[in-house]
C-alpha positions in Angstrom: -70.9 -87.7 39.4 -74.0 -85.7 40.2 -72.2 -82.4 39.4 -71.1 -83.8 36.1 -74.6 -84.9 35.3 -76.0 -81.4 36.2 -73.4 -79.7 34.0 -74.3 -82.0 31.1 -78.0 -81.3 31.6 -77.2 -77.5 31.4 -75.2 -78.1 28.3 -78.2 -79.9 26.6 -80.6 -77.1 27.7 -78.3 -74.4 26.4 -78.2 -76.3 23.1 -81.9 -77.2 22.7 -83.1 -73.7 23.5 -81.8 -72.4 20.2 -83.7 -75.0 18.2 -86.9 -74.2 16.3 -90.1 -75.8 17.4 -90.3 -77.5 14.0 -86.9 -79.1 14.5 -87.9 -80.6 17.9 -91.3 -81.9 16.6 -89.7 -83.6 13.6 -86.9 -85.0 15.7 -89.6 -86.8 17.7 -91.7 -87.7 14.7 -88.9 -89.2 12.7 -87.7 -91.2 15.7 -91.1 -92.7 16.0 -91.7 -93.6 12.4 -90.1 -93.5 8.9 -92.7 -92.5 6.4 -93.3 -94.1 3.0 -95.0 -92.8 -0.2 -96.0 -95.1 -3.0 -96.2 -93.8 -6.5 -94.8 -96.0 -9.3 -96.1 -93.9 -12.1 -93.4 -93.2 -14.7 -94.4 -91.0 -17.7 -93.9 -92.5 -21.2 -91.7 -89.6 -22.2 -89.0 -88.9 -19.7 -86.2 -86.8 -21.2 -84.0 -84.0 -20.0 -80.9 -82.4 -21.5 -77.9 -81.7 -19.4 -74.9 -79.5 -20.3 -72.1 -80.8 -18.1 -69.9 -77.7 -17.7 -68.4 -78.5 -14.3 -67.2 -82.1 -13.6 -66.8 -83.5 -10.1 -63.5 -84.6 -8.6 -62.2 -88.1 -9.6 -63.1 -90.3 -6.7 -63.7 -93.6 -8.5 -60.4 -95.0 -9.8 -61.9 -98.0 -11.6 -62.0 -101.8 -10.8 -64.4 -101.2 -7.8 -61.9 -98.8 -6.1 -62.9 -95.6 -4.5 -61.0 -92.7 -2.8 -63.2 -90.4 -0.6 -61.9 -87.9 1.9 -58.4 -89.3 1.5 -59.5 -92.9 2.4 -58.9 -95.4 -0.4 -60.9 -98.6 -0.5 -60.9 -101.5 -3.0 -63.7 -104.0 -3.0 -62.1 -107.3 -3.9 -65.4 -109.0 -4.6 -68.8 -107.3 -4.7 -69.2 -103.6 -3.8 -70.7 -103.4 -0.3 -72.9 -100.3 -0.5 -73.3 -100.6 3.3 -69.5 -100.6 3.9 -68.9 -100.1 7.6 -65.1 -100.4 7.9 -64.7 -96.7 7.1 -66.5 -93.8 8.8 -70.0 -92.8 7.9 -68.9 -89.8 5.9 -67.0 -92.2 3.6 -70.1 -94.3 3.3 -72.2 -91.3 2.5 -69.8 -90.4 -0.3 -70.1 -93.9 -1.7 -73.9 -93.5 -1.9 -73.8 -89.9 -3.3 -72.7 -91.2 -6.7 -70.9 -87.9 -7.4 -68.3 -90.0 -9.3 -70.9 -90.6 -12.1 -70.1 -87.1 -13.2 -66.3 -87.0 -12.8 -63.9 -86.3 -15.6 -63.0 -89.9 -16.7 -66.3 -91.7 -16.1 -67.5 -93.6 -19.1 -71.2 -94.3 -19.8 -70.5 -98.1 -19.5 -68.7 -97.8 -16.2 -71.4 -95.5 -14.8 -74.2 -97.9 -15.8 -72.3 -100.8 -14.3 -72.2 -99.0 -10.9 -75.8 -97.9 -11.1 -77.0 -101.4 -12.0 -75.0 -102.9 -9.2 -76.6 -100.5 -6.8 -80.1 -101.2 -8.1 -79.5 -104.9 -7.6 -78.6 -104.3 -4.0 -81.2 -101.5 -3.5 -83.5 -103.5 -1.2 -80.7 -104.0 1.3 -79.4 -100.4 1.2 -79.4 -98.8 4.7 -77.6 -95.5 5.3 -77.7 -94.7 1.6 -81.5 -94.3 1.9 -81.2 -91.6 4.4 -82.5 -88.2 3.1 -79.2 -86.5 2.6 -77.4 -89.1 0.5 -80.7 -89.8 -1.3 -80.8 -86.1 -2.3 -77.4 -86.0 -3.8 -77.8 -89.4 -5.5 -81.1 -88.3 -7.2 -79.3 -85.2 -8.7 -76.2 -87.2 -9.8 -78.3 -90.0 -11.4 -80.4 -87.4 -13.3 -77.3 -85.6 -14.5 -75.8 -88.9 -15.7 -78.8 -90.3 -17.5 -79.6 -87.0 -19.1 -76.1 -86.3 -20.5 -75.8 -89.9 -21.7 -79.3 -90.3 -23.1 -80.1 -93.3 -20.8 -83.7 -94.4 -20.8 -83.6 -97.3 -18.5 -86.9 -98.0 -16.7 -85.2 -99.6 -13.7 -83.1 -96.5 -13.1 -86.1 -94.3 -13.4 -88.0 -96.4 -10.9 -85.2 -96.1 -8.3 -85.0 -92.3 -8.8 -88.7 -92.1 -8.4 -88.7 -94.3 -5.3 -85.8 -92.2 -3.8 -87.7 -89.0 -4.5 -91.0 -90.3 -3.1 -89.3 -91.5 0.1 -87.5 -88.2 0.4 -90.6 -86.2 -0.1 -92.2 -87.5 3.1 -88.9 -87.6 5.2 -87.6 -84.1 4.6 -84.9 -83.0 7.0 -87.0 -80.5 8.9 -85.4 -81.8 12.1 -82.0 -80.4 10.8 -82.9 -77.7 8.4 -79.8 -75.8 7.2 -78.0 -77.0 4.1 -79.7 -80.4 4.4 -83.3 -79.1 3.7 -82.0 -77.1 0.8 -80.4 -80.2 -0.7 -83.7 -82.0 -0.2 -85.4 -79.3 -2.1 -82.9 -79.2 -5.0 -83.2 -83.0 -5.4 -87.0 -83.0 -5.5 -86.9 -80.1 -8.0 -84.5 -82.1 -10.3 -86.9 -85.1 -10.0 -89.9 -82.9 -10.6 -88.3 -81.7 -13.9 -87.4 -85.2 -14.9 -90.9 -86.7 -14.3 -92.9 -83.4 -14.8 -94.3 -84.2 -11.4 -96.5 -81.4 -10.0 -96.5 -82.8 -6.5 -92.7 -82.7 -6.3 -92.7 -79.2 -7.8 -95.1 -78.1 -5.1 -93.0 -79.6 -2.3 -89.6 -78.3 -3.6 -91.0 -74.8 -4.2 -92.4 -74.7 -0.7 -88.9 -75.4 0.6 -87.3 -72.7 -1.6 -89.9 -70.1 -0.6 -89.1 -70.3 3.1 -85.5 -71.4 3.1 -83.6 -69.4 0.4 -84.4 -66.0 1.8 -83.5 -67.2 5.3 -80.4 -69.2 4.4 -78.8 -66.7 2.0 -77.8 -63.6 3.9 -77.9 -60.0 2.6 -74.2 -60.1 1.7 -74.7 -63.4 -0.2 -73.2 -65.8 2.4 -74.8 -69.1 3.2 -75.9 -68.7 6.8 -73.8 -71.6 8.2 -70.8 -69.4 7.5 -68.6 -72.2 6.1 -66.9 -71.3 2.8 -67.1 -75.0 1.9 -70.8 -75.3 2.4 -71.3 -72.0 0.7 -69.6 -73.4 -2.4 -71.8 -76.6 -2.2 -75.0 -74.5 -2.2 -73.8 -72.1 -4.8 -72.8 -75.1 -7.0 -76.4 -76.4 -6.7 -77.9 -73.0 -7.5 -75.9 -72.9 -10.7 -77.0 -76.4 -11.5 -80.6 -75.4 -11.3 -80.0 -72.5 -13.6 -78.1 -74.7 -16.0 -81.0 -77.3 -16.0 -83.5 -74.6 -16.8 -81.5 -73.2 -19.6 -81.4 -76.6 -21.3 -85.0 -77.5 -20.4 -87.2 -74.3 -20.2 -90.3 -75.0 -18.2 -93.0 -72.5 -17.0 -93.1 -74.4 -13.7 -89.5 -73.2 -13.0 -90.1 -69.5 -13.8 -90.5 -68.1 -10.2 -87.7 -70.2 -8.7 -85.2 -69.4 -11.5 -85.9 -65.7 -11.2 -85.1 -66.0 -7.6 -81.9 -68.0 -8.1 -80.7 -65.5 -10.8 -81.0 -62.8 -8.1 -79.2 -64.8 -5.4 -76.4 -66.3 -7.6 -74.6 -62.9 -8.2 -74.7 -62.1 -4.5 -73.3 -65.6 -3.6 -70.6 -65.2 -6.2 -69.7 -61.8 -4.7 -69.4 -63.3 -1.2 -67.2 -66.1 -2.5 -65.0 -63.6 -4.4 -64.6 -61.5 -1.2 -63.6 -64.7 0.7 -61.1 -65.9 -1.9 -57.4 -65.0 -1.7 -55.6 -63.9 -4.9 -53.8 -67.3 -4.9 -57.3 -68.9 -5.5 -57.7 -70.5 -2.1 -60.5 -69.9 0.4 -60.0 -69.7 4.2 -61.0 -72.9 6.2 -63.3 -71.1 8.6 -65.7 -73.4 10.5 -66.2 -76.8 8.9 -64.3 -76.3 5.6 -61.9 -78.5 3.7 -60.3 -78.7 0.3 -60.7 -81.6 -2.1 -64.5 -82.2 -1.7 -65.9 -79.2 -3.5 -65.0 -77.3 -6.7 -62.4 -74.6 -6.4 -63.6 -70.9 -6.4 -62.1 -70.6 -9.9 -64.2 -73.5 -11.2 -67.3 -72.0 -9.7 -66.6 -68.6 -11.2 -66.0 -70.2 -14.6 -69.2 -72.2 -14.3 -71.2 -69.1 -13.6 -69.5 -67.2 -16.4 -70.5 -69.8 -18.9 -74.1 -69.6 -17.7 -73.9 -65.8 -18.2 -74.0 -65.0 -14.5 -71.7 -62.3 -13.1 -71.0 -61.4 -9.5 -72.5 -58.4 -7.9 -70.7 -56.0 -5.6 -71.2 -56.4 -1.8 -69.3 -56.4 1.4 -69.1 -59.1 4.1 -71.1 -57.3 6.7 -74.0 -59.6 7.4 -71.9 -62.8 7.7 -69.6 -61.2 10.2 -66.4 -61.5 8.3 -64.1 -58.6 7.3 -61.4 -58.6 4.6 -58.4 -56.2 4.4 -56.1 -56.3 1.4 -53.2 -54.3 0.0 -50.2 -55.1 -2.2 -48.4 -56.7 0.7 -51.0 -58.8 2.5 -54.6 -60.2 2.7 -56.3 -60.7 6.1 -59.8 -62.0 6.7 -61.2 -61.8 10.3 -64.2 -63.3 12.0 -66.1 -60.9 14.2 -69.5 -62.5 13.7 -71.6 -64.7 15.9 -72.5 -68.4 15.4 -75.1 -68.9 12.6 -77.5 -70.3 12.1 -78.4 -70.2 15.8 -80.7 -73.2 15.4 -78.3 -75.1 13.2 -74.7 -74.6 14.4 -73.5 -78.1 13.3 -70.6 -76.8 11.3 -69.6 -73.9 13.6 -66.4 -73.6 15.6 -65.6 -71.6 18.8 -63.4 -69.3 16.7 -64.7 -65.8 17.6 -62.1 -63.1 16.6 -59.9 -65.6 14.7 -58.3 -64.5 11.5 -56.2 -65.8 8.6 -53.3 -64.0 6.8 -51.7 -64.3 3.4 -48.5 -62.3 2.7 -47.6 -61.6 -0.9 -50.0 -64.4 -2.0 -48.5 -67.0 0.4 -50.5 -68.4 3.4 -48.8 -67.6 6.7 -51.4 -67.6 9.5 -54.1 -70.2 8.8 -57.2 -71.9 10.1 -56.1 -75.4 11.0 -59.1 -77.0 9.2 -60.8 -80.2 9.9 -59.9 -83.9 9.6 -63.1 -85.7 10.7 -66.8 -85.4 11.5 -66.5 -88.4 13.9 -67.2 -87.9 17.6 -63.7 -87.8 18.9 -61.0 -85.8 20.7 -59.7 -84.6 17.3 -63.2 -83.3 16.4 -63.5 -81.5 19.7 -60.0 -80.1 19.5 -60.4 -78.8 15.9 -63.6 -76.9 16.8 -62.1 -75.5 20.0 -61.0 -71.9 20.6 -57.3 -72.8 21.2 -57.3 -74.4 17.7 -57.8 -70.9 16.2 -56.0 -67.6 16.0 -57.6 -65.9 19.0 -57.6 -65.8 22.8 -58.6 -68.5 25.3 -58.8 -68.2 29.0 -58.1 -71.2 31.2 -58.3 -73.3 27.9 -62.0 -72.7 27.9 -64.0 -72.3 24.7 -65.6 -69.0 23.8 -68.7 -71.0 22.7 -69.6 -74.4 24.1 -68.9 -76.7 21.2 -69.5 -80.3 22.1 -70.2 -83.8 20.6 -69.6 -83.6 16.8 -72.1 -81.0 15.7 -73.5 -79.4 18.9 -73.1 -75.9 20.4 -74.4 -74.8 23.8 -73.8 -71.2 25.1 -72.4 -68.9 22.4 -70.3 -65.8 22.4 -72.1 -62.6 21.6 -70.2 -60.0 19.7 -70.4 -56.3 19.3 -68.6 -54.3 16.6 -67.1 -51.2 18.2 -65.4 -49.7 15.2 -65.3 -50.7 11.5 -63.4 -48.7 8.9 -60.9 -49.2 6.1 -57.9 -49.5 8.4 -59.4 -50.2 11.9 -61.6 -53.0 13.1 -62.5 -53.5 16.8 -65.1 -55.6 18.6 -65.9 -57.3 21.9 -67.4 -60.7 22.8 -68.7 -62.1 26.0 -67.8 -65.7 25.6 -65.9 -65.6 28.9 -68.5 -63.9 31.0 -68.6 -66.9 33.4 -65.0 -65.9 34.1 -66.0 -62.3 34.5 -64.1 -61.2 31.5 -64.9 -59.5 28.2 -62.5 -60.0 25.2 -61.8 -56.9 23.3 -59.8 -57.2 20.1 -58.7 -54.4 17.7 -56.9 -54.8 14.4 -55.1 -51.8 12.9 -54.0 -52.1 9.3 -51.0 -50.2 7.9 -49.2 -50.7 4.6 -46.6 -53.2 5.9 -47.8 -53.8 9.5 -50.8 -55.2 11.3 -51.3 -54.4 15.0 -53.6 -56.6 17.1 -54.6 -55.2 20.5 -56.2 -57.7 22.9 -57.7 -56.6 26.2 -59.5 -58.6 28.9 -62.1 -57.3 31.3 -60.0 -57.9 34.4 -56.6 -58.9 35.6 -56.6 -62.4 34.3 -54.1 -64.8 32.6 -54.8 -65.9 29.1 -53.2 -67.4 26.0 -53.2 -66.2 22.4 -52.6 -68.7 19.5 -51.2 -68.2 16.0 -51.2 -71.2 13.7 -48.7 -71.2 10.9 -48.9 -72.8 7.4 -46.8 -76.0 7.2 -44.6 -74.5 4.5 -43.7 -71.5 6.7 -40.2 -71.4 8.2 -40.8 -70.3 11.8 -38.3 -69.5 14.6 -38.2 -67.5 17.8 -35.4 -65.3 19.0 -35.6 -62.9 21.9 -39.4 -63.6 22.1 -39.8 -62.4 18.5 -41.2 -64.7 15.9 -39.5 -64.8 12.5 -41.2 -66.2 9.5 -39.8 -66.8 6.0 -37.2 -64.1 6.4 -39.7 -61.3 5.6 -42.1 -61.3 8.5 -41.5 -60.5 12.2 -44.1 -60.8 14.9 -43.4 -59.0 18.2 -45.4 -58.7 21.4 -45.8 -56.3 24.3 -46.9 -57.4 27.8 -46.3 -61.1 27.1 -45.3 -63.5 29.9 -44.0 -66.3 27.8 -44.0 -67.7 24.2 -43.6 -71.2 22.9 -43.6 -72.9 19.6 -45.7 -76.1 19.6 -46.6 -78.8 17.0 -50.1 -79.0 15.6 -51.8 -80.9 12.8 -52.8 -78.8 9.8 -55.9 -80.3 8.0 -56.6 -78.6 4.7 -58.3 -81.9 3.7 -60.1 -84.6 5.6 -57.9 -87.4 7.0 -54.7 -85.7 5.8 -52.9 -84.2 8.8 -49.7 -82.3 8.1 -47.3 -81.4 10.9 -47.0 -77.7 11.4 -46.1 -75.1 14.1 -48.2 -72.8 16.2 -47.2 -70.1 18.7 -48.7 -70.1 22.2 -48.3 -66.7 23.8 -49.1 -66.3 27.5 -50.0 -62.9 28.9 -52.0 -61.2 31.6 -54.9 -58.8 30.9 -53.4 -57.1 27.8 -51.4 -58.1 24.8 -50.2 -56.1 21.8 -49.2 -58.1 18.7 -47.3 -56.4 15.8 -47.0 -58.3 12.5 -44.4 -56.5 10.4 -43.8 -57.3 6.8 -40.4 -56.3 5.3 
């Protein structure tokens, strides 16, 4: 018991030491008190134009029925905006109000939902937290602007949400949360022509945009899904300014017009030719626009992608007429906000002739659970694990303790090699080298000492996978062979391209000692 307590204490220390002082101070501050700001002033002329180019996914199906993250729920009587029978992420989606701007939402139905929410506003709990408040502010403003709604009660709720948010900014979390806070306050500042909200939002953008958008255009949490979320919001801001020019927006919009092409370039580099993106870290389909939709949105705003590599984010892509491979040789970012990071160092995904073959297994939940821990673990990715240990100490739902440090050894058009020290407690360094040929990929794994380990390969559910003479055969045109293996097994696993939608699939578990050479041959 004492030993377990000591180990847990070490884990907490290894997690907290990466936090910024600001995060720790605000964690304490917000636990002590929730702050309020009263300002009921609504200008006489409140009017914005909104050009709705990109619509959200259909999540409201009518008659008080909703479908978020593959969980359907019908309210037989009144809508319970504090609904607790589903998980918190579902409740958050209910309070985001993204469905106001879905394809088939009518003005009348949208107003009904908003008015019902306003009638229950005093009793709202989780929905008044900063993150759902941020998304709701933006979605309300889009809806009332495109439908020319001038309802004083709606404006009062938007203003109250914005005022409360302005004094409860998520500095304890930072990351994508604080940016969403900034975007929401900026939308509200434009709606109300509020100089205080302009000042607060611009302060967030000045410090956070340069830090969170890396030199190669990636959002620094290194999740393709969250990258799309932030890029979507960047395009929204540019869209709003085009429709409503305002000198207060000049500096911010200039900055976003520089960042947007870089962010588009990163997304382009991370998108396969079949239009999909890899599910690295916390990523899932069905909750964000597709890359094609984002590219079209940008194009209609007159924004084109720039040309850049994936260097700063730690990803590498290799493509020819036969295959596309994207590898992860980076470290966990942001160091102080690794909530959406996985222990996936040196994992990779592979498409052959436009078809997904070796995949990231994705995520099914954010709930603290065995599934969540498993989906973030090293053995849930296409890399090496020793003694079933994680290369980085992922724990709880969004925590990371000690992290693997990587070093790029060689990086060229056809060779990529790197090391990481995630198993230094086991006195081993993991070296992995990819060699890319026209119809073959060779992966060379070496460990620092004579130690047993396991390599994993996760196959797409639609792949036909079999083993004969310790060779893996896939779809009649791919062979994967090994040197120095001890044993190989095919096991079941749950592929999660979407939340709460597990699909049975196959993975290979390859046991070896010290060295393993893997050859992926495409016929």
